[in-house]
N, C-alpha and C positions, 0 to 999 in steps of 0.2 A: 473609403479613403484611409481609415485607420489601418485596415489590413494591408493596403498598398505600402504605407509608411513603414509597417513592421517588416515587410518583405525588402524594401529598399535600404533600410538602415544597415542591416548586417552585410548587405552587398557592398555598400559604400565602404564600410569599415574593413571588409576583407580586401577590397581593392587598394584602399589606403595603406593596409599592412604590406600587401605585395609591392606597391610602388616604393614604400619606405625601404623594404628589404632590397629591392632592385637598386634604389639610390645608394644605399650603403655599400653594396657589391660594386657598383660602378665607381664610387669614390675611391674605394680601396684599390680597384683595378687601375684607375688613373694614377694613383700613387705609385703602384708597382711599375706601371709603364714609364712613368716619369723617372723612376729610379734606374731603369735599365735602358733609357732612351738612346744613350750613346753606345750600347752594347748590341752587336748584331749577332755574332755567333761565338761560341767558346769551344776550343778543343785543346785540352791540355794547357800549356802555357801560351798558346797561340790565340790571343784575343783579336778577333775581327771587329774593329771599331769603326763606328761612323765619325762624325765631326767631333773632335775633342779640342779643349783649349790649347793654344800653342805652348802655354806654360807647362801643361800636362805632358806634352810630347817631350819636352826637355827633362822633366822630372822622371819620366819613365823611359829614358834612352837606352837603359840596360835591360828592358824587358819587364813583363808582368809576372810576378810569382804565382798568381792565380787570377781568375777572371770573375770571381763570384762577387756580386752586389757591389760594383765599383762606384766609388764617390769621387767626383772631381771638384776640389775645393780651390780656393784662390791660389794657394801655395803648397798644397800637398794633395796626394791621392791615396785613398784607402780602399780595402776590400772588407766589407762588413759581414760578420758571421751572425746569422739570425738565431742560431741555437744558443750561442754563448752571450749574445747581446753586447758584443764588444768587436773590435777589428780583428781580422786575421793579420793584417800587416798595414803599416802606414809608410809611405815614401816621401822624402823631402829633398829638394835641391837647394843647397845653402851656399851663399857667398858672404865674404866679409862685409860687402856693401850693405847686405840685407841684415845680417845678425847684429851688426854693431851700430846700425841706425835705429835707435830706440826712441822713436817719436811718440809712441803710444804705449801705455802701461796697462798691466793686467786689470787694474781697477776700473778700466772703461769697458770691461767685458763682463758678461755673466754666463754661467752654465746654462745650456739650453737643450731641449730634446731635438733630435734630428726627425724633422717631420717628413722627410723623404723615405724614412723607414716605416712600413705599415705598423699600426699600433700593436698589432699581435706580436711583434718581434722587437719592440723598442725598449730601451732602457729609459728611466726616468730619474729625476732628481730625488724623488721619495725613495727609490731603490737604495740610494747611497746613504740616506739619512739615518743617523744612529747605527750604522752598520759596522762601525770600527774601522772602516777602510777609506782612504783618500780617493778622490776622483783623479786618477793619475793620467796625465796627458801622455799620449803616444807621440804625436807631433807637439813638441813643447811651445807654450805660449812665448817663451823667451827667445825662440828662433825667428819670430814673425812680428816683431814690435815696430817694424818700418812702415807697416800699413795697417790701418784700423780694420779694414775688411779681412785681411789675411790673419790678423790677431783674433778677431771675433770668430772666425772660422775654426780656430783651434779649440773653441769652447763647446762645440757639439758634442753630445754625450757619446756619439758613435766614435769619437776620437779619444774616449776615456776608458780606462780599465781599472777595476779595484785594486789598489796597491796599499800595502803596509805603509803607514805614515812615518813615524819616528823610526829612524834606522834604516829606512829604505827611500821612499819617495821624497822625503825632506832632506835626505843626507846623501847616500852613495849614489843613487840614481840622479839626484840633482847634480852631483859632481861629474857624473858621466855626461850629462846633458851639456854642462859648462865645457868639459873637455872636447866635446864634439864641436861646439860652437868655435872654440879656439883653433881647431884644425883648419879653420878658413884662413888663418893667418899663414899656414904652411902650404896649402893648396888653394889654387884659384876656384876650384869647384869641389863641393862636397855632396855626395849623394848618401842619404841615410834611410835605413830600412829598420823599423822598430815594430815589435809585436809581442804577444803573449805566447806562453807555452804551457802545456799540461803534461807534466812528466810523471813516470811511474816511480814509486819508491818500495822498498822492502816492507813486508807486512811486520806489524808489531810482534807477531808470534815467532819471528825468526825461523819460518818454515821453508825459506827459499822462494816463497811466492811474492810476486810484485803487483801492485795495483796502482791504477790512476785514480787518485782521490783529490777532490777540490770542493770548496765551499761555494754556494751560491747565496746572493743577498737579494732582498727585496721581494716584492710580490711577482716581479718579472723573471726571478731566478738569473740574475746576472752572474755569470761564472767569475770566480776568483782564481786568476792563473797561479800556477805553482812557481813559474819562472817568467822572466822577460829576456828578450834578446835585442841587441842593437848591432846592426852592421853598418860600418863607415867605410865609404869608398872615396879616397882622395885622388883627384884628377888634376894634374898639372899640364895637361897637353896643350893648353892655350899659351903657356910659357915656352914649352919645348915639345914639339910635335911628336917626338919619339919616346916621350916619358911614359913610364909604366903606371898602370892604376896601382894604388896602395891600399891594401885591404886590412881592416882591423875588425874583429868579431868578438862581441861580449855577450855572456850569458849569466844571469843573475837570479838567485832564488828570491821569491817575493816574501822576504822575511826580514826581521831586524838583523842588520849586519853591524858588527863592531865598528865604531868611529875610527876613521883613520885607516881602515883596510885599503890596501892599494888596489886601484882599478885592474892592474895587471894580473891579480889573482883570478879575475873572472874572464880572462881572454880565452877563447876556444877556437875551434875550427869551423869553417863554413859548412863543411860536410856535416858536422855534429848538429848544428842548427837545422840544416836542411832535413836531416833524418828525423829529428824531433818534431819539426813543424809540418812535414809533408810538403814542403814548398821547395822549388828550385829558384835560386836567386841569380841575378847577373846573367840571365840566359843569352842576352845579346852582346855580352862582353867577350871579347876574344881571350881565350885562355892564355895566349902568349902576351897579352897586355897587362895581365895581373901579376904584380911583383911577388905576391906570396901564393903558395900553392893552394888550391881549393881544400885540400884535406889537412892542412896544418898551418898554424900561425908561427 
């Protein structure tokens, strides 16, 4: 009997380990499947999608810049980058009715991990703790105070990117967000695309070589972007059917910027941001409908 027990116990432990390993793999597989549930196939900018929320169809009416790890939230859509642990881009559709109806405040929300991202590729609150960087919203909380669900959705860490605090996130970037919201007083509909950039710079040795260099924070190595971009598309076609789309593009370094610096100093071309990001924007917008040329502002 003792011999039988000695043979059975290792076998049971072995089977238990195998089942545990299988369960872990199954759980992670379920997360990955859930993350991609609405994604059928991807070819370049042509995302073949299954059923998506009607609000997402409006948000994405000008096309998907890429099809990688899409997340459909209450009032924005993002593409998540598993290497950088932050978004490739976030797109919002804003109207005056939404952005100026501030029934809910930031204090009603808390930063939270995005559990739809597998643990291996996820950023956490600990990654940002004592890092010297703010958890910078890409889809700002201030855009979505009309709905508690929409507001809380902006606090997923997948919607955050490490930003310099004083002189950037709390200053000029905040002004750009406020400027964007105020554009809803000019246009009936605003479509906003925001994202990080990792740009090269000259080497300190002045030898003509250029390098892409950026910091990472936390045990999960969350990438700190060198720059951020924001693309604003103003659409007044509900007022006037033949109205042209109005395009504004901004690109800012993720660093302390002098107080009072005009936003116009950071206007750039759509082509410049497309080249830097490797993404094509406004793929479904007719070139004839855009008031400013794609290559220059």
